[in-house]
C-alpha positions in Angstrom: 47.1 -43.2 93.7 47.5 -39.9 95.5 50.8 -40.0 97.3 51.6 -37.3 99.9 53.9 -39.4 102.1 57.6 -39.7 102.3 59.7 -42.7 101.2 56.6 -44.5 99.8 57.3 -47.9 98.2 54.6 -48.5 95.5 56.5 -51.2 93.6 54.9 -54.4 92.4 51.3 -53.3 92.4 48.5 -53.4 89.7 47.2 -49.9 89.0 44.2 -50.9 86.9 46.1 -50.2 83.7 49.4 -51.0 82.0 50.1 -47.2 81.9 50.5 -47.0 85.7 52.4 -43.7 85.6 49.3 -41.9 84.3 47.4 -43.0 87.5 49.8 -41.5 90.1 49.7 -38.1 91.7 52.7 -37.6 93.8 53.1 -34.6 96.1 55.3 -36.5 98.6 59.0 -37.1 98.7 61.0 -40.2 97.5 58.2 -42.2 95.8 59.6 -45.5 94.6 57.5 -46.9 91.8 59.8 -48.5 89.2 58.1 -51.9 88.8 54.4 -52.6 88.4 52.3 -55.4 86.9 51.1 -55.3 83.3 49.0 -57.5 81.1 51.2 -58.8 78.3 50.1 -60.3 74.9 52.5 -62.0 72.6 52.6 -63.2 69.0 55.6 -65.6 68.8 58.5 -63.5 70.1 56.7 -60.1 69.7 55.6 -59.0 73.2 53.3 -56.0 73.8 51.7 -54.1 76.6 49.8 -51.7 74.3 47.5 -52.4 71.3 49.5 -53.5 68.3 49.3 -55.4 65.0 51.9 -57.7 63.5 52.1 -59.2 60.0 53.2 -62.8 59.3 53.5 -64.8 56.1 50.3 -66.2 54.7 49.4 -69.6 56.1 52.1 -69.5 58.8 51.4 -70.7 62.3 51.6 -68.1 65.1 51.5 -68.7 68.9 49.3 -66.1 70.6 49.6 -65.8 74.4 48.6 -63.9 77.5 50.4 -63.5 80.9 50.5 -61.1 83.8 54.1 -59.9 84.2 56.0 -56.8 85.3 56.8 -53.7 83.2 60.5 -54.5 83.7 62.1 -57.9 84.5 62.3 -58.4 88.3 61.7 -61.2 90.7 58.1 -61.0 91.8 55.2 -63.0 93.3 51.8 -62.0 91.7 50.0 -64.1 94.3 50.6 -61.2 96.7 48.1 -59.2 94.7 44.5 -59.3 95.7 42.2 -61.6 93.6 40.7 -60.0 90.5 39.7 -61.5 87.2 40.9 -61.1 83.6 39.0 -62.1 80.5 41.0 -63.3 77.5 39.2 -63.5 74.2 40.2 -65.2 71.0 39.2 -64.3 67.5 37.1 -67.4 67.2 34.7 -66.1 69.9 36.0 -68.2 72.7 37.0 -66.6 76.0 38.5 -67.5 79.3 37.8 -65.8 82.6 40.3 -66.4 85.4 42.3 -65.2 88.3 44.6 -62.5 86.8 47.5 -63.7 89.0 47.9 -67.2 87.7 46.0 -67.3 84.3 48.3 -68.1 81.5 46.9 -68.7 78.0 48.6 -69.8 74.8 47.1 -71.0 71.5 48.2 -71.5 67.9 46.5 -69.8 64.9 47.1 -70.3 61.2 47.4 -66.9 59.5 44.9 -66.8 56.6 43.4 -63.5 57.5 43.2 -61.4 60.7 43.2 -63.1 64.1 43.5 -61.6 67.6 43.9 -62.1 71.3 42.4 -59.6 73.7 42.9 -59.1 77.5 40.4 -57.1 79.6 40.5 -56.3 83.3 39.8 -53.1 85.3 40.6 -50.1 83.1 42.8 -52.1 80.7 41.4 -53.5 77.4 44.2 -54.4 75.1 44.3 -56.3 71.8 47.0 -57.8 69.7 46.1 -58.4 66.1 47.9 -60.6 63.6 47.3 -60.8 59.9 48.9 -62.1 56.8 51.3 -59.8 55.0 50.1 -60.8 51.6 48.8 -63.9 49.9 51.7 -65.4 48.1 51.7 -65.3 44.3 51.9 -68.8 42.6 55.3 -69.4 41.1 55.8 -68.4 37.5 56.2 -71.4 35.2 59.6 -71.7 33.7 60.0 -70.5 30.1 61.0 -73.2 27.5 64.6 -72.9 26.2 65.2 -71.2 22.9 66.0 -73.7 20.0 69.7 -73.7 19.2 71.3 -74.2 15.8 74.1 -76.3 17.3 71.7 -78.9 18.9 70.3 -81.8 16.9 66.7 -81.6 15.7 64.7 -83.6 18.2 62.0 -84.3 15.6 64.3 -86.5 13.3 63.7 -90.3 13.2 66.5 -92.3 14.8 67.0 -96.0 13.9 69.0 -98.5 15.9 70.3 -101.9 14.7 72.7 -104.7 15.7 76.2 -104.8 14.3 77.8 -108.1 13.2 80.5 -109.4 15.6 81.8 -111.9 13.0 81.0 -115.0 15.0 78.0 -117.0 13.7 75.2 -117.4 16.2 75.0 -121.1 15.5 78.6 -121.7 16.7 77.9 -120.0 20.0 74.8 -122.2 20.5 76.6 -125.4 19.8 79.4 -124.5 22.3 76.8 -123.6 24.9 74.8 -126.8 24.4 78.0 -128.8 24.8 78.3 -127.7 28.5 74.8 -129.0 29.3 
């Protein structure tokens, strides 16, 4: 945009790129351009408006998403923008084309290598990559305890037997049969 006017309000526009400030030439006075639309990609809570890569634990599940939002939080209505399309690509080769104003995309990926989400429209082509930080090592097996001199030798034979109670078994049986 070439602004030569005075008191120009250029807020809440899409400038063809997330880096809108690089597209403005202002020779006027009092240009107001504090808020503009940006393509935003996310991996869980990590939100970006420029290319980036995040690492996650191997085999974890990550939510990748796309949305059109503003560079700073502010109430807005993207339906006031003119119609134009965005293409959102996934690392599996699938893509969605839609109205940039109301296309919202979110999908889960399991991190076993590199995955990505990419958004393309006008002069903006941004990509968010996610990859595993490192394949986890299998746990080390525990080491057996050292033999101790104070513990009994587990290899000795142990015998068990019955101890006499002093009452003959036949006496118990006769008393028991008397109740029947």
